[in-house]
C-alpha positions as CSV (number, residue, x, y, z in Angstrom):
1,M,42.0,15.0,-193.9
2,S,44.2,11.9,-193.9
3,K,42.9,8.3,-194.2
4,I,44.3,6.0,-191.5
5,K,44.4,2.2,-191.4
6,V,45.6,0.2,-188.4
7,F,46.1,-3.6,-188.4
8,A,48.3,-6.4,-187.2
9,L,50.3,-8.9,-189.2
10,G,51.0,-10.7,-185.9
11,G,50.5,-10.4,-182.2
12,L,46.7,-10.8,-182.0
13,D,45.3,-14.1,-180.6
14,E,48.9,-15.2,-180.0
15,A,51.6,-14.5,-177.4
16,D,54.4,-13.3,-179.7
17,K,55.2,-12.4,-183.3
18,N,54.1,-8.8,-182.7
19,M,54.0,-6.6,-185.8
20,Y,51.6,-3.7,-186.2
21,V,51.1,-1.4,-189.2
22,V,49.9,2.1,-189.1
23,Q,49.1,3.4,-192.6
24,I,48.5,7.1,-193.1
25,N,47.3,7.6,-196.6
26,E,50.1,5.7,-198.5
27,D,52.8,6.0,-195.8
28,L,53.5,3.0,-193.6
29,L,55.0,2.8,-190.1
30,I,55.8,-0.7,-188.8
31,L,55.6,-1.0,-185.0
32,D,57.8,-3.9,-183.9
33,C,58.8,-6.9,-186.0
34,G,59.0,-10.0,-183.9
35,C,59.2,-13.7,-184.2
36,G,57.1,-16.5,-182.7
37,Y,57.6,-20.1,-181.9
38,P,55.6,-23.2,-182.9
39,S,52.9,-24.1,-180.3
40,K,54.4,-27.6,-180.5
41,P,57.9,-28.6,-181.6
42,I,58.4,-29.0,-185.4
43,P,61.6,-30.8,-186.3
44,G,64.0,-28.3,-187.9
45,V,61.8,-25.3,-187.5
46,D,63.5,-22.6,-185.3
47,F,60.7,-20.1,-185.2
48,V,58.0,-18.3,-187.3
49,V,57.6,-14.8,-188.6
50,C,54.7,-12.9,-190.1
51,N,53.8,-13.4,-193.7
52,Y,55.0,-10.1,-195.2
53,D,53.9,-10.4,-198.8
54,W,51.6,-7.4,-198.3
55,L,54.6,-5.3,-197.2
56,K,56.8,-6.5,-200.1
57,E,54.3,-5.2,-202.6
58,R,54.4,-1.8,-200.8
59,K,58.0,-1.6,-199.6
60,S,58.6,1.7,-201.2
61,H,55.9,3.2,-198.9
62,I,57.6,2.0,-195.6
63,K,58.8,5.1,-193.9
64,G,60.4,3.2,-191.0
65,Y,60.4,0.4,-188.5
66,I,60.0,1.2,-184.8
67,L,61.5,-1.5,-182.5
68,T,60.3,-0.7,-178.9
69,H,62.5,-3.1,-177.0
70,A,64.9,-6.1,-177.4
71,H,62.6,-9.0,-176.9
72,D,62.6,-11.7,-179.6
73,D,58.8,-11.2,-180.0
74,R,59.6,-7.6,-181.0
75,I,62.8,-7.8,-183.1
76,L,63.6,-11.2,-184.4
77,G,61.5,-11.0,-187.6
78,M,63.8,-8.2,-188.7
79,P,66.7,-10.2,-190.2
80,Y,64.3,-11.8,-192.6
81,I,61.8,-9.1,-193.4
82,Y,64.3,-6.2,-193.6
83,A,66.3,-8.1,-196.3
84,E,63.3,-7.7,-198.7
85,C,61.7,-4.6,-197.2
86,P,64.5,-2.3,-196.1
87,A,63.7,1.0,-194.4
88,P,65.2,3.0,-191.5
89,V,65.0,1.2,-188.1
90,Y,64.3,3.5,-185.2
91,T,65.3,2.0,-181.9
92,H,67.6,2.4,-178.9
93,K,71.3,1.5,-179.3
94,F,70.9,-1.4,-176.8
95,T,68.1,-2.9,-178.8
96,A,70.1,-2.5,-182.0
97,K,73.1,-4.2,-180.3
98,V,71.0,-7.2,-179.4
99,L,69.4,-7.4,-182.8
100,D,72.9,-7.3,-184.5
101,F,74.1,-10.1,-182.2
102,Y,71.1,-12.3,-183.0
103,T,71.4,-11.6,-186.7
104,K,75.0,-12.7,-186.7
105,Q,74.1,-15.7,-184.6
106,M,71.7,-16.8,-187.3
107,G,74.6,-16.7,-189.8
108,M,73.3,-13.6,-191.6
109,N,75.1,-10.4,-192.4
110,T,72.2,-7.9,-192.6
111,K,73.3,-4.3,-192.3
112,Y,70.5,-2.3,-190.8
113,N,70.0,1.4,-191.3
114,F,69.7,2.2,-187.6
115,V,68.5,5.6,-186.3
116,Y,69.1,5.7,-182.6
117,V,66.4,6.9,-180.2
118,E,68.2,8.0,-177.0
119,K,65.8,10.2,-175.1
120,N,62.2,11.3,-174.9
121,G,61.0,13.8,-177.4
122,I,59.6,14.1,-180.9
123,I,61.3,12.5,-183.9
124,N,60.4,12.8,-187.6
125,I,59.9,9.6,-189.6
126,G,59.4,10.3,-193.2
127,G,57.5,13.5,-192.5
128,I,55.4,11.9,-189.7
129,E,55.9,13.3,-186.2
130,V,56.3,10.6,-183.5
131,S,56.7,11.1,-179.8
132,V,59.0,8.8,-177.9
133,L,58.2,7.8,-174.3
134,F,60.6,5.6,-172.4
135,T,58.9,3.1,-170.1
136,T,59.6,0.4,-167.5
137,H,59.8,-3.2,-168.8
138,S,62.0,-6.3,-168.4
139,M,64.4,-5.1,-171.2
140,P,66.3,-1.9,-170.6
141,F,65.6,1.2,-172.7
142,S,62.1,0.1,-173.6
143,F,59.9,2.8,-175.0
144,G,56.5,3.4,-176.5
145,V,55.5,5.9,-179.2
146,S,52.6,8.2,-180.0
147,I,52.1,8.9,-183.8
148,H,50.8,12.4,-184.5
149,T,48.1,12.6,-187.2
150,D,45.6,15.3,-188.2
151,Q,42.9,13.3,-186.5
152,G,44.7,12.9,-183.2
153,Q,47.4,10.7,-181.7
154,I,47.8,6.9,-182.1
155,L,49.4,5.8,-178.9
156,Y,51.3,2.5,-178.7
157,P,53.0,2.2,-175.3
158,S,54.2,-1.4,-176.1
159,D,54.9,-3.6,-173.1
160,L,55.3,-1.8,-169.8
161,V,54.8,-2.0,-166.0
162,I,53.9,1.0,-163.9
163,D,56.4,1.1,-161.0
164,W,57.0,4.5,-159.3
165,S,60.0,3.1,-157.4
166,I,62.3,2.4,-160.3
167,V,65.4,4.7,-160.2
168,H,67.8,2.9,-162.6
169,P,68.0,5.1,-165.7
170,A,67.8,2.1,-168.1
171,F,64.4,1.0,-166.7
172,K,62.9,4.2,-165.4
173,M,59.6,5.4,-166.9
174,D,59.6,9.1,-167.9
175,F,56.3,9.9,-166.1
176,P,56.5,13.7,-166.8
177,S,56.6,13.1,-170.6
178,L,54.0,10.3,-170.3
179,L,51.6,12.5,-168.4
180,A,52.2,15.5,-170.6
181,N,51.1,13.4,-173.6
182,K,47.6,13.2,-172.2
183,L,47.1,17.0,-172.9
184,D,46.9,16.1,-176.6
185,N,44.0,14.4,-178.3
186,V,44.5,10.6,-178.2
187,L,42.6,9.1,-181.0
188,L,43.5,5.5,-180.5
189,L,45.2,3.6,-177.7
190,M,46.8,0.3,-178.7
191,N,47.4,-1.4,-175.3
192,D,49.1,-4.6,-174.3
193,S,46.8,-7.4,-173.1
194,T,49.3,-10.0,-171.7
195,N,48.3,-9.6,-168.1
196,A,44.9,-8.0,-168.5
197,D,43.2,-10.9,-166.8
198,I,45.3,-10.5,-163.6
199,K,43.6,-8.5,-160.9
200,G,45.2,-5.6,-159.1
201,H,48.5,-3.8,-159.9
202,N,51.6,-5.5,-161.3
203,S,54.3,-3.8,-159.2
204,P,56.0,-5.0,-157.1
205,N,54.9,-8.6,-158.0
206,Y,57.3,-8.8,-161.0
207,R,60.4,-8.5,-158.8
208,F,62.6,-11.4,-157.9
209,A,65.0,-9.6,-155.6
210,P,62.8,-9.6,-152.4
211,K,62.2,-13.3,-152.8
212,I,65.7,-14.5,-153.4
213,E,67.6,-12.0,-151.2
214,P,67.2,-14.1,-148.0
215,Y,68.7,-17.1,-149.8
216,I,71.7,-15.1,-151.1
217,H,72.2,-13.6,-147.6
218,H,72.0,-16.8,-145.5
219,Q,73.0,-19.6,-147.9
220,K,76.3,-21.3,-146.7
221,S,77.0,-23.2,-149.9
222,R,77.1,-22.4,-153.6
223,I,74.0,-20.9,-155.2
224,Y,72.9,-21.5,-158.8
225,I,70.3,-19.2,-160.4
226,S,68.8,-19.7,-163.8
227,I,67.3,-16.6,-165.5
228,Y,66.2,-15.6,-169.0
229,F,68.4,-13.0,-170.7
230,Q,65.1,-11.4,-171.9
231,N,64.3,-10.7,-168.2
232,A,67.1,-8.2,-167.8
233,I,65.4,-6.1,-165.1
234,N,65.4,-9.1,-162.8
235,L,69.0,-10.1,-163.9
236,V,70.2,-6.6,-162.8
237,E,68.2,-7.0,-159.5
238,I,70.0,-10.2,-158.8
239,L,73.4,-8.7,-159.6
240,E,72.7,-5.8,-157.2
241,V,71.8,-8.3,-154.4
242,C,75.0,-10.3,-155.1
243,Q,77.0,-7.0,-154.8
244,K,75.2,-6.2,-151.6
245,Y,76.3,-9.4,-149.9
246,N,79.8,-9.4,-151.5
247,K,79.2,-12.5,-153.6
248,T,81.3,-13.4,-156.6
249,V,79.2,-13.9,-159.8
250,I,80.2,-16.5,-162.3
251,F,78.4,-17.2,-165.6
252,S,78.0,-20.9,-166.3
253,S,79.0,-20.6,-169.9
254,K,82.0,-18.9,-171.4
255,N,79.9,-18.0,-174.4
256,V,77.4,-16.2,-172.2
257,E,80.2,-14.6,-170.3
258,K,81.6,-13.2,-173.5
259,I,78.2,-12.0,-174.7
260,V,76.1,-10.9,-171.7
261,L,78.9,-9.1,-169.7
262,P,80.0,-6.9,-172.5
263,I,76.5,-5.9,-173.6
264,I,75.2,-5.2,-170.1
265,G,78.5,-3.6,-169.1
266,E,78.5,-1.2,-172.1
267,F,75.2,0.2,-171.0
268,N,76.0,0.6,-167.3
269,L,73.8,-2.2,-166.2
270,L,76.4,-3.9,-164.0
271,P,76.6,-2.7,-160.3
272,G,79.8,-0.7,-159.9
273,K,81.5,-2.9,-157.3
274,L,80.2,-6.3,-158.5
275,K,82.8,-9.0,-158.3
276,T,82.9,-11.4,-161.3
277,E,85.1,-14.3,-162.1
278,S,85.6,-16.7,-165.0
279,I,84.1,-20.2,-164.9
280,D,87.6,-21.6,-165.1
281,N,88.4,-20.2,-161.7
282,I,85.2,-21.4,-159.9
283,N,87.1,-23.8,-157.6
284,R,89.4,-21.0,-156.4
285,I,86.5,-19.3,-154.7
286,R,84.8,-20.5,-151.6
287,S,81.4,-22.1,-152.4
288,Q,79.5,-19.9,-149.9
289,D,80.9,-16.8,-151.7
290,T,79.8,-17.9,-155.2
291,V,76.6,-17.3,-157.2
292,V,76.6,-19.1,-160.6
293,L,74.2,-17.6,-163.2
294,I,72.8,-19.7,-165.9
295,V,71.6,-17.2,-168.5
296,G,69.9,-18.0,-171.8
297,N,66.7,-17.6,-173.9
298,R,63.5,-19.2,-172.9
299,L,63.9,-22.3,-175.2
300,H,67.6,-23.2,-174.7
301,I,68.3,-22.4,-171.1
302,F,66.8,-25.6,-169.8
303,D,68.9,-27.7,-172.3
304,E,72.0,-26.3,-170.6
305,I,70.7,-27.0,-167.1
306,I,70.0,-30.7,-168.1
307,R,73.5,-31.0,-169.6
308,I,75.2,-29.6,-166.4
309,A,73.0,-31.9,-164.2
310,N,74.1,-34.9,-166.3
311,G,77.8,-33.9,-166.5
312,Q,77.6,-33.5,-170.3
313,I,79.4,-30.1,-170.5
314,E,83.1,-29.7,-171.5
315,N,84.0,-27.6,-168.4
316,K,83.9,-30.2,-165.6
317,A,84.6,-27.5,-163.0
318,I,80.9,-26.8,-162.7
319,T,79.0,-29.5,-160.9
320,F,75.8,-29.7,-158.9
321,D,76.4,-30.7,-155.3
322,P,73.6,-31.9,-153.0
323,Q,74.5,-29.2,-150.5
324,D,74.1,-26.5,-153.1
325,L,71.0,-24.4,-153.8
326,F,69.3,-24.0,-157.2
327,I,66.9,-21.1,-157.8
328,F,64.7,-21.2,-160.9
329,A,64.1,-17.5,-161.6
330,C,62.7,-18.4,-165.0
331,P,59.0,-19.4,-164.9
332,A,57.5,-21.6,-167.6
333,F,56.1,-20.1,-170.8
334,F,53.4,-21.7,-173.0
335,N,55.9,-23.4,-175.3
336,N,58.7,-24.5,-172.9
337,D,56.8,-26.0,-169.9
338,I,57.8,-29.6,-170.9
339,I,61.5,-29.0,-171.2
340,R,61.4,-26.9,-168.1
341,T,59.7,-29.7,-166.1
342,K,62.4,-32.1,-167.3
343,A,65.2,-29.7,-166.2
344,V,63.6,-29.2,-162.7
345,D,63.3,-33.0,-162.4
346,E,67.0,-33.4,-163.3
347,I,68.0,-30.9,-160.6
348,Y,66.0,-32.7,-158.0
349,R,67.8,-36.0,-159.0
350,T,71.1,-34.4,-157.9
351,G,69.8,-33.9,-154.4
352,M,70.2,-30.2,-154.5
353,Q,67.9,-27.8,-152.6
354,V,65.5,-26.3,-155.2
355,V,63.5,-23.1,-155.2
356,Q,61.3,-22.3,-158.1
357,Y,58.6,-19.7,-158.9
358,S,55.6,-19.7,-161.2
359,V,54.2,-16.8,-163.2
360,K,51.4,-16.6,-160.5
361,E,54.1,-15.9,-157.9
362,V,56.3,-13.6,-160.0
363,Y,54.4,-11.7,-162.7
364,T,55.8,-10.9,-166.1
365,P,56.3,-7.1,-166.2
366,H,53.1,-6.2,-168.1
367,A,50.2,-4.0,-167.1
368,C,47.6,-5.8,-165.0
369,E,43.9,-4.8,-164.6
370,E,44.4,-1.7,-162.3
371,D,47.4,-0.5,-164.4
372,I,45.3,-0.6,-167.5
373,K,42.5,1.3,-165.8
374,G,45.0,4.0,-164.8
375,M,46.2,4.3,-168.4
376,L,42.7,4.6,-169.7
377,S,42.0,7.4,-167.1
378,V,45.2,9.3,-167.9
379,F,45.0,9.2,-171.7
380,C,41.2,9.1,-172.2
381,P,41.5,7.7,-175.8
382,K,38.6,8.1,-178.2
383,Y,39.0,4.5,-179.4
384,Y,40.7,1.5,-177.8
385,M,42.4,-1.5,-179.4
386,P,43.8,-4.3,-177.2
387,V,46.9,-5.8,-178.7
388,T,49.5,-8.5,-177.8
389,G,47.9,-11.7,-176.4
390,Y,45.6,-14.6,-176.9
391,Y,41.9,-13.9,-177.5
392,K,41.0,-14.4,-173.8
393,S,43.5,-11.7,-172.9
394,L,42.4,-9.4,-175.6
395,L,38.8,-9.8,-174.5
396,A,39.7,-9.3,-170.8
397,N,41.5,-6.1,-171.8
398,A,38.5,-4.9,-173.8
399,M,36.1,-5.6,-170.9
400,I,38.3,-3.4,-168.6
401,A,37.7,-0.6,-171.0
402,I,34.0,-1.3,-171.5
403,G,33.6,-1.0,-167.7
404,R,34.7,2.6,-167.9
405,P,32.1,5.4,-168.6
406,Q,33.6,6.6,-171.9
407,F,33.7,3.2,-173.6
408,N,31.2,0.9,-175.1
409,Y,31.0,-1.8,-177.8
410,S,31.2,0.8,-180.6
411,N,34.6,2.3,-179.7
412,V,36.5,-0.8,-178.4
413,F,37.9,-3.1,-181.1
414,V,39.0,-6.7,-180.6
415,L,40.5,-7.7,-183.9
416,D,42.3,-10.7,-185.5
417,N,45.5,-10.5,-187.4
418,G,44.8,-9.0,-190.9
419,M,41.6,-7.2,-189.9
420,V,41.8,-3.5,-190.8
421,L,40.6,-0.7,-188.6
422,E,39.8,2.3,-190.8
423,I,39.8,5.8,-189.3
424,E,38.6,8.8,-191.3
425,G,37.1,12.1,-190.3
426,G,37.8,11.2,-186.6
427,K,35.6,8.1,-186.8
428,A,36.8,4.5,-186.6
429,K,35.2,1.3,-187.9
430,V,36.3,-2.2,-188.9
431,S,36.6,-2.5,-192.6
432,S,34.0,-4.8,-194.2
433,T,35.8,-5.1,-197.5
434,E,39.5,-5.2,-196.7
435,K,41.5,-7.9,-195.0
436,V,45.3,-8.1,-195.2
437,P,46.7,-11.6,-195.9
438,C,48.5,-12.9,-192.8
439,S,49.9,-16.3,-191.9
440,N,53.0,-17.8,-190.4
441,I,56.2,-18.3,-192.3
442,L,58.3,-21.1,-190.9
443,I,62.0,-20.4,-190.4
444,D,64.5,-23.2,-190.8
445,G,67.9,-21.6,-189.9
446,I,68.3,-18.9,-192.5
447,D,65.9,-20.5,-195.0
448,V,62.6,-18.6,-195.2
449,G,59.3,-20.0,-196.2
450,N,60.4,-23.0,-198.1
451,I,59.3,-25.6,-195.6
452,G,56.2,-27.3,-197.0
453,N,53.8,-29.5,-195.1
454,N,55.3,-32.6,-196.7
455,V,58.8,-31.7,-195.3
456,I,57.3,-31.1,-191.8
457,E,55.5,-34.4,-192.0
458,E,58.7,-36.2,-193.0
459,R,60.7,-34.5,-190.2
460,G,58.1,-35.6,-187.7
461,N,58.2,-39.2,-189.0
462,L,62.0,-39.1,-188.9
463,A,62.0,-37.8,-185.3
464,N,59.3,-40.1,-184.0
465,D,59.6,-43.3,-186.1
466,G,63.1,-43.4,-187.4
467,V,64.5,-44.3,-190.8
468,V,65.4,-47.3,-193.0
469,V,68.1,-46.9,-195.7
470,M,68.8,-49.5,-198.3
471,G,71.3,-49.5,-201.1
472,V,72.7,-51.8,-203.7
473,T,74.8,-51.6,-206.9
474,V,73.8,-53.8,-209.9
475,S,74.5,-54.4,-213.5
476,S,71.4,-54.8,-215.6
477,K,73.3,-56.0,-218.6
478,A,75.0,-58.8,-216.6
479,K,71.8,-59.3,-214.5
480,Q,73.7,-59.5,-211.3
481,V,74.4,-57.7,-208.1
482,I,77.7,-55.9,-207.8
483,G,78.5,-55.9,-204.1
484,R,76.5,-57.0,-201.1
485,P,73.2,-55.1,-200.5
486,D,73.3,-52.8,-197.4
487,V,70.3,-52.2,-195.1
488,Q,70.5,-49.9,-192.1
489,M,67.7,-49.1,-189.5
490,R,67.8,-46.3,-187.0
491,G,65.4,-45.0,-184.4
492,F,62.3,-47.1,-184.5
493,V,62.9,-50.6,-183.2
494,F,64.3,-52.1,-180.0
495,L,67.6,-54.1,-180.2
496,K,66.0,-57.4,-179.2
497,E,63.6,-57.1,-182.2
498,S,66.0,-55.7,-184.7
499,E,67.6,-58.9,-186.0
500,K,64.3,-60.4,-187.1
501,I,63.0,-57.2,-188.7
502,L,66.3,-56.5,-190.4
503,H,66.4,-60.0,-191.8
504,E,62.9,-59.6,-193.3
505,I,63.5,-56.1,-194.7
506,T,66.6,-57.4,-196.4
507,N,64.7,-60.3,-197.9
508,I,62.1,-57.9,-199.3
509,F,64.8,-55.6,-200.7
510,N,66.7,-58.5,-202.3
511,D,63.5,-59.9,-203.8
512,Q,62.6,-56.6,-205.5
513,V,66.2,-56.1,-206.7
514,N,66.0,-59.6,-208.4
515,V,62.7,-58.6,-210.0
516,Y,64.5,-55.6,-211.5
517,L,67.3,-57.7,-212.8
518,T,64.9,-60.0,-214.7
519,G,64.3,-57.0,-216.9
520,F,60.5,-56.9,-216.2
521,Y,61.0,-53.2,-215.1
522,N,63.7,-51.1,-216.7
523,D,63.4,-48.1,-214.4
524,P,65.0,-48.4,-210.9
525,A,62.6,-45.7,-209.6
526,I,59.6,-48.0,-210.2
527,I,61.2,-50.8,-208.2
528,E,62.2,-48.4,-205.4
529,E,58.6,-47.3,-205.1
530,K,57.5,-50.9,-204.7
531,I,60.2,-51.5,-202.1
532,V,58.9,-48.6,-200.0
533,E,55.3,-50.0,-200.2
534,R,56.3,-53.5,-199.2
535,V,58.7,-52.5,-196.5
536,M,56.3,-50.0,-195.0
537,R,53.4,-52.6,-194.9
538,Y,55.7,-55.0,-193.1
539,I,57.0,-52.5,-190.5
540,R,53.6,-51.1,-189.8
541,K,52.3,-54.6,-189.1
542,E,55.2,-55.6,-186.9
543,T,55.8,-52.3,-185.0
544,G,53.1,-49.8,-185.7
545,K,55.7,-47.3,-186.8
546,N,55.9,-45.2,-190.0
547,P,59.6,-44.6,-190.6
548,I,61.1,-42.8,-193.5
549,I,62.2,-45.5,-196.0
550,I,65.0,-44.6,-198.5
551,P,65.9,-47.4,-201.0
552,K,68.5,-46.7,-203.7
553,I,69.4,-49.0,-206.7
554,I,72.5,-47.9,-208.6
555,D,72.6,-49.5,-212.0
556,L,76.1,-49.2,-213.5
557,D,74.7,-49.7,-216.9
558,K,72.4,-46.6,-216.8
């Protein structure tokens, strides 16, 4: 009988960076490969991915990656990890298209070995049978998988919402296949915890259309709606409502227009009779017939809103008028609430009518408490492992299971990243001897893992406290300065204080340069260190700031 290990490299006690590993003997299946974002802004750091050193050492054993849907917390680790740990990537063509787009946007030319999953059924991944079950989630063509082993099935539904009313083929859950799966022996259910602490059912609380339809129907002026691209199910809802009331849809950005329309159009996500128009022609259409969509990811969409509100975009045809209506269909997330609040504030300053919704009013499309209870009843797993979410959500998910008759503290596992669940002979336990190394790798553009703490600290100082740059050219043989010393300050002092501080810093710099020219020191680097020390002491005393200080003495004779 096989020996099975299940663990997470990311996704436990965090809201993103999902990456789960199922090891059957020596064979490895990777379930999702996402990115995460710093809990607070780090200058120059775009996002983080899982430490994949463990995988690099065993890359020949990776039978395949399974990417369940096109959210960044499920796919955006791939451009970096795949480059060093290549293996076939099993996913839907839509998800592959989005991953390719993001990869190129990052300036990378990774060519993935995609194997497209287009319908429910059983696929073979390196000799391992895997059932594919398409589900309902915010991204189209989302699916979960059930991995067949000689001890039973390991079921990983990924993110989903149970909604019996969905008819759109891109979002419809295949209930017959899902229910048929219960007839087999489910050894382990790995279930999403994101909304586990929300009472009741999710559906229809994740839907925007019923809330915004009255505004689209009755508004007599232009409507602006901001929505995350990742929330495609609600984006499609909005487009359907716009078609219903004969509105013309305009995307606020030509870049988005060129990206979003082709992608969603290729996969039949656009309503058949929807009217669209280019942003260049916005003033040719009556305001009351127009809906402008501002679409972007959850970190950058609010930057665009602020730029439009302040008139800082190239296309001046788009402006916010006090009689217009702005609908925020993009609730705050844990790492964007500050910039979102600023964007909302800028909209209010324009005098526009504003409608906004929180995650308490419009749920994210993840299973809530009653949905999880239903899944436990349908699948009756022998063991249960909450995944995806902060510890409080993992614990809430676990307690839902423990409240059911077949579960107790011995068959429900709340783990941390790196902890290994061992299954052998049909019995599961947490390993007391093995822990997989896991941590965050910081991503700076296409640079992976080369950002040390000292670099982060310097970037923080540069962002918060500014910089002082000093330079001079000298001749040590002639013992004189060749050209006037130059001192520049940026980002840490008010204009009214700058003249005095600049004068004193220049005096310190000149004094140390003269010390060098006396010949007491023959290494410019030593004098540069002393300049940094003296200037830093002075600036701290005068301003309380800790700017980056960069002195440079160029000796023509060395």
